N, C-alpha and C positions, 0 to 999 in steps of 0.2 A: 505367368506371374503378372499380377497387376502392377501398374506403375502408380506410385503414390505422388501426389502433388505436394510441393513444398509450401507450408503455411508458416508465415513468420509472425512473431509476436505483434508487430505493428498492424497486422491484418485483423487481429482479434482483440487488441487492447480496447479499453473503454476510457471515457473521460469523466467517470463518476467519482472524482476525488476532489478534495479541497486542500488548499495550503493554509497552514496556521503557523504562528510563532510559538515556540516552546514556552514562552512566559505567560500565555493566556491560560485561564483557568479551565478546568474540565467542564464546568458549566458553560463557558463561552464556546468551548470546542463542540459540545453537544448541540448548541444553538446553530453553529456552523454546519454540522452534520445535517440537521433538519432543514435548514434554509437552502442548502446546496444539494440536498438529496444525494449525499455522498455515501459511498460504500467504505471509504477509508479516508483518513486525514494524513497528509504528508506534512511533516514538520520541516519548515524552511531552515536552510543553513543560516547561521548567524554571521558568518564571515567566509572569506574565500577558502580558508583551510578547514572549514567545518564539513560535516557530512549531513545528509538528509536523515530524518527520523520518520517513524511511522507510528500512528496511533489507531488501534482497532477498537471496536466496541467491546470485544472480548477482554482487552486490556483494562478498559474502564470497569467492566463487570467484576473482574477478578481483583483489581487493585484499589478500587474506590467503593463500589457498591457492596461487595462481599465483606469488606473490612469496615463498613459503616463510616466512611470518611465523607466529609462535606464537599460536594462537587465544586462549590464556590471558594473553597480554601485549598484546593490541590491544583498545582500547575501541571500542564501537559508534560513538561520535561521530567516530572517525577514518575510518570507512568509509561511514557513512550519507549519504543525500542530504537536504539541508535548505536552504531550506524545500521542503516537498512541495506539489505541485499537488493541491488537494482538489476534489472534485466535489460539487455540491449534490444532495441526494437527489431533488429535484423536476425535475432536468434530464431532458429527453428522451434516451433512449439513443442516438438517431441523432447528437445533438450531442456526446454523450460520446465516441462512436466518432471523430468528427471532431477533438475535443480531443486524444484519444490520438494520432491521426495527426499533427496539427500540432505536437505537442510530443515526439513519440517515446516515448510512455508505453505500458506494457503493463498497468498496473494503478494504481489510485489509491484513497486513502481517501475515504469519503463523510463529509463534515463538515457539520454543521448546528448553528448557535449555539455554535460553538467546541468541539463534542464530536464525536468519531469514532463514527459509527453502524455502519459496516461498511466493506467494501472492494468494489470493482468492477473487473473485468478484461474483456478481450476475450472470454474464455470465457463469462462470464455474459451479456454483451451479446448475443453471437451465439446461444448455445444457448437462452436464455430470452427474449431480445428479439424473436426471429423466429418464435416459436411461433404 
């Protein structure tokens, strides 16, 4: 029987995310996506008892573009998902893949001590976790 090596989320996560405030418009959020070459936007907490949110391009496509809403008149908080399910950086990628499957996720922020360290998606889990 072959011995599998333990790959943790922190080993495969990326830094291709940007932080935004929930009050910015979708137009401003899209500008941030492009400027930062981000794969996802994490919506900052507004205060200590708040939670992080997440904004995906698919959310914008479904809730703004498909509904013919003006991107400069819709705020991020109207479209984002919140609270976001975060992943511990020390989690085994096999459990991360199971978490994604159980909750219908495709990507998630990696959070440690209340700080976003990066993001992880199926792409990183598969391409880097199975090397």
